[in-house]
Z-matrix of the N, CA and C atoms (Angstrom, degrees):
N
C 1 1.446
C 2 1.530 1 108.76
N 3 1.315 2 117.76 1 143.61
C 4 1.467 3 119.21 2 -176.91
C 5 1.523 4 113.30 3 -102.49
N 6 1.329 5 116.75 4 21.36
C 7 1.464 6 121.18 5 175.12
C 8 1.522 7 106.98 6 -111.32
N 9 1.316 8 117.23 7 123.55
C 10 1.464 9 121.42 8 -177.34
C 11 1.521 10 112.18 9 -57.84
N 12 1.317 11 115.83 10 142.60
C 13 1.460 12 126.51 11 173.02
C 14 1.531 13 113.48 12 73.78
N 15 1.305 14 119.38 13 -9.44
C 16 1.466 15 121.67 14 -177.81
C 17 1.524 16 108.72 15 -108.49
N 18 1.334 17 116.84 16 130.15
C 19 1.471 18 120.84 17 179.37
C 20 1.518 19 111.65 18 -71.71
N 21 1.321 20 116.18 19 -44.92
C 22 1.461 21 120.52 20 -179.80
C 23 1.522 22 109.38 21 -142.07
N 24 1.315 23 114.70 22 137.40
C 25 1.461 24 119.08 23 178.61
C 26 1.524 25 109.72 24 -110.60
N 27 1.299 26 115.78 25 173.02
C 28 1.456 27 122.49 26 179.19
C 29 1.525 28 109.69 27 -56.47
N 30 1.300 29 117.13 28 125.32
C 31 1.454 30 121.20 29 177.79
C 32 1.516 31 115.09 30 89.79
N 33 1.323 32 118.36 31 0.00
C 34 1.460 33 121.53 32 -177.04
C 35 1.531 34 111.38 33 -62.32
N 36 1.323 35 117.12 34 -49.00
C 37 1.469 36 120.44 35 -179.78
C 38 1.527 37 111.35 36 -65.62
N 39 1.325 38 117.17 37 -37.47
C 40 1.464 39 120.46 38 176.81
C 41 1.523 40 110.16 39 -63.17
N 42 1.320 41 116.83 40 -40.72
C 43 1.467 42 120.79 41 177.87
C 44 1.522 43 111.07 42 -61.16
N 45 1.319 44 116.78 43 -40.47
C 46 1.461 45 120.73 44 178.81
C 47 1.525 46 110.61 45 -66.04
N 48 1.315 47 117.21 46 -42.05
C 49 1.468 48 120.92 47 178.25
C 50 1.530 49 111.17 48 -61.65
N 51 1.320 50 116.88 49 -44.39
C 52 1.468 51 120.53 50 178.78
C 53 1.527 52 111.14 51 -66.41
N 54 1.319 53 116.62 52 -37.58
C 55 1.470 54 120.52 53 177.70
C 56 1.523 55 109.99 54 -64.19
N 57 1.325 56 117.18 55 -39.33
C 58 1.466 57 120.78 56 177.75
C 59 1.532 58 110.65 57 -62.96
N 60 1.299 59 117.74 58 -37.93
C 61 1.469 60 120.82 59 176.37
C 62 1.534 61 110.89 60 -62.26
N 63 1.322 62 116.25 61 -42.41
C 64 1.466 63 120.27 62 178.58
C 65 1.524 64 110.70 63 -64.41
N 66 1.324 65 116.74 64 -40.79
C 67 1.468 66 121.13 65 178.72
C 68 1.524 67 110.16 66 -63.87
N 69 1.322 68 117.12 67 -44.79
C 70 1.466 69 120.63 68 179.08
C 71 1.526 70 111.32 69 -62.44
N 72 1.315 71 117.20 70 -41.48
C 73 1.468 72 121.16 71 178.28
C 74 1.527 73 111.15 72 -61.63
N 75 1.327 74 116.81 73 -42.20
C 76 1.465 75 120.67 74 178.46
C 77 1.521 76 110.52 75 -65.81
N 78 1.329 77 116.92 76 -37.87
C 79 1.470 78 120.22 77 178.82
C 80 1.523 79 110.57 78 -64.73
N 81 1.322 80 116.88 79 -45.67
C 82 1.465 81 120.92 80 -179.57
C 83 1.522 82 110.44 81 -61.35
N 84 1.316 83 116.39 82 -45.42
C 85 1.458 84 119.96 83 -179.43
C 86 1.529 85 111.70 84 -66.44
N 87 1.333 86 117.62 85 -41.46
C 88 1.465 87 120.82 86 179.68
C 89 1.526 88 111.16 87 -67.36
N 90 1.327 89 116.67 88 -33.24
C 91 1.467 90 121.23 89 -179.84
C 92 1.516 91 112.49 90 -70.03
N 93 1.313 92 116.92 91 -17.96
C 94 1.458 93 119.92 92 -176.70
C 95 1.530 94 113.61 93 -82.28
N 96 1.326 95 117.11 94 -2.49
C 97 1.470 96 119.45 95 177.89
C 98 1.528 97 110.09 96 -133.57
N 99 1.308 98 116.06 97 155.25
C 100 1.463 99 121.40 98 -179.60
C 101 1.532 100 108.86 99 -66.54
N 102 1.318 101 115.80 100 131.68
C 103 1.476 102 122.52 101 -178.81
C 104 1.525 103 112.04 102 56.28
N 105 1.320 104 116.77 103 31.94
C 106 1.468 105 121.05 104 -179.62
C 107 1.518 106 111.90 105 -67.13
N 108 1.300 107 115.46 106 146.54
C 109 1.460 108 122.54 107 178.95
C 110 1.518 109 108.10 108 -128.08
N 111 1.307 110 116.78 109 130.45
C 112 1.467 111 121.27 110 175.95
C 113 1.513 112 109.58 111 -107.08
N 114 1.304 113 116.58 112 127.90
C 115 1.465 114 121.44 113 178.56
C 116 1.519 115 108.25 114 -120.73
N 117 1.324 116 115.36 115 129.14
C 118 1.459 117 121.19 116 -179.43
C 119 1.522 118 108.11 117 -127.25
N 120 1.319 119 116.48 118 129.67
C 121 1.460 120 121.01 119 174.66
C 122 1.523 121 107.12 120 -105.24
N 123 1.321 122 115.58 121 123.08
C 124 1.458 123 120.60 122 -176.79
C 125 1.518 124 111.20 123 -106.83
N 126 1.322 125 114.42 124 162.62
C 127 1.458 126 120.66 125 -175.78
C 128 1.522 127 112.81 126 -72.90
N 129 1.286 128 116.08 127 165.74
C 130 1.458 129 123.30 128 179.91
C 131 1.516 130 109.42 129 134.04
N 132 1.304 131 116.64 130 126.45
C 133 1.466 132 119.94 131 -177.25
C 134 1.519 133 111.50 132 -76.40
N 135 1.314 134 116.32 133 -64.48
C 136 1.454 135 120.78 134 -175.80
C 137 1.527 136 111.34 135 -126.50
N 138 1.319 137 115.32 136 15.85
C 139 1.456 138 120.34 137 -176.40
C 140 1.521 139 109.75 138 -136.10
N 141 1.312 140 115.62 139 140.24
C 142 1.456 141 120.36 140 178.34
C 143 1.514 142 113.04 141 -101.13
N 144 1.333 143 117.70 142 23.55
C 145 1.463 144 121.29 143 -175.83
C 146 1.530 145 112.34 144 -61.20
N 147 1.325 146 117.84 145 -44.81
C 148 1.463 147 120.68 146 -179.59
C 149 1.525 148 109.46 147 -66.77
N 150 1.318 149 117.03 148 -43.84
C 151 1.462 150 121.25 149 177.93
C 152 1.520 151 110.82 150 -60.35
N 153 1.322 152 116.58 151 -46.72
C 154 1.455 153 121.54 152 -179.55
C 155 1.521 154 111.59 153 -61.21
N 156 1.322 155 117.13 154 -51.30
C 157 1.468 156 121.51 155 -177.64
C 158 1.523 157 111.75 156 -64.15
N 159 1.330 158 117.63 157 -43.03
C 160 1.462 159 121.07 158 -179.55
C 161 1.526 160 110.85 159 -67.74
N 162 1.320 161 116.99 160 -38.12
C 163 1.460 162 121.08 161 178.83
C 164 1.523 163 111.19 162 -64.30
N 165 1.311 164 116.28 163 -45.41
C 166 1.463 165 119.99 164 179.05
C 167 1.521 166 111.95 165 -67.00
N 168 1.310 167 116.84 166 -39.42
C 169 1.468 168 120.80 167 -178.15
C 170 1.520 169 112.68 168 -71.08
N 171 1.325 170 117.73 169 -32.07
C 172 1.462 171 120.33 170 -175.27
C 173 1.522 172 113.03 171 -78.55
N 174 1.318 173 118.03 172 -30.13
C 175 1.462 174 122.81 173 -179.40
C 176 1.532 175 112.68 174 63.43
N 177 1.323 176 118.73 175 14.79
C 178 1.460 177 123.13 176 179.46
C 179 1.522 178 112.60 177 -113.59
N 180 1.314 179 117.41 178 -1.50
C 181 1.463 180 121.77 179 -173.47
C 182 1.522 181 110.27 180 -94.47
N 183 1.320 182 115.93 181 132.09
C 184 1.451 183 120.99 182 179.36
C 185 1.525 184 111.25 183 -95.35
N 186 1.330 185 117.14 184 -39.11
C 187 1.464 186 121.89 185 -178.61
C 188 1.527 187 108.53 186 -137.75
N 189 1.331 188 116.54 187 133.73
C 190 1.467 189 122.02 188 173.77
C 191 1.515 190 108.54 189 -126.00
N 192 1.309 191 115.79 190 132.24
C 193 1.464 192 120.79 191 175.68
C 194 1.520 193 107.66 192 -107.75
N 195 1.324 194 116.07 193 124.31
C 196 1.461 195 120.59 194 179.20
C 197 1.530 196 108.67 195 -128.17
N 198 1.340 197 117.05 196 151.95
C 199 1.470 198 119.75 197 -174.74
C 200 1.523 199 114.73 198 -65.23
N 201 1.325 200 117.74 199 -21.89
C 202 1.462 201 119.84 200 -177.30
C 203 1.530 202 113.34 201 -75.31
N 204 1.328 203 116.97 202 -15.18
C 205 1.472 204 121.32 203 -178.16
C 206 1.526 205 108.68 204 -117.42
N 207 1.321 206 115.93 205 128.72
C 208 1.467 207 120.54 206 179.33
C 209 1.523 208 110.42 207 -61.94
N 210 1.316 209 115.62 208 141.05
C 211 1.464 210 122.84 209 -179.66
C 212 1.520 211 109.37 210 -86.94
N 213 1.328 212 116.21 211 127.13
C 214 1.457 213 121.70 212 177.46
C 215 1.528 214 107.70 213 -113.06
N 216 1.317 215 116.48 214 104.80
C 217 1.464 216 121.55 215 -174.63
C 218 1.524 217 112.37 216 -61.88
N 219 1.322 218 117.85 217 -38.75
C 220 1.460 219 120.97 218 -179.50
C 221 1.528 220 111.57 219 -62.18
N 222 1.330 221 116.59 220 -47.27
C 223 1.472 222 120.48 221 178.95
C 224 1.523 223 111.04 222 -64.92
N 225 1.311 224 116.05 223 -38.25
C 226 1.471 225 121.06 224 179.14
C 227 1.529 226 110.23 225 -61.09
N 228 1.325 227 116.97 226 -50.84
C 229 1.458 228 121.46 227 -179.73
C 230 1.524 229 111.70 228 -65.44
N 231 1.326 230 116.39 229 -36.64
C 232 1.465 231 120.59 230 177.32
C 233 1.531 232 110.67 231 -62.38
N 234 1.320 233 115.60 232 -42.32
C 235 1.474 234 120.59 233 178.60
C 236 1.529 235 111.17 234 -64.62
N 237 1.316 236 116.86 235 -39.44
C 238 1.458 237 120.25 236 179.23
C 239 1.523 238 112.53 237 -64.60
N 240 1.324 239 116.41 238 -31.70
C 241 1.464 240 120.24 239 -178.24
C 242 1.530 241 112.09 240 -75.17
N 243 1.326 242 117.81 241 -18.93
C 244 1.476 243 120.97 242 -179.10
C 245 1.503 244 112.57 243 -65.48
C-alpha cells in the first residue's frame, strides 16, 4: 500500500485483482509467440505493494521491479539470458 501507516486502503484488494488480470493477459499474449515476453506496468506512486502482491498471487511473474529495491542492470540481463 502506498499510504503511510496503513496496511490496506480502500480498493487495495480490487487493485490486486485487476493487476492479476493484466498479468494473465500479458502471459497469454506472450505465450502465443516464440520467445514471447509480456511486460506489465502496474500502478503505485512510490510503493511497489500492488506490484509485489499481484506478482506473488499470480504465480506467472518471473521478474518484478519495485521502487523499494535498487535495480541492478547486470543481474537483470544475466537473469534474462538464463
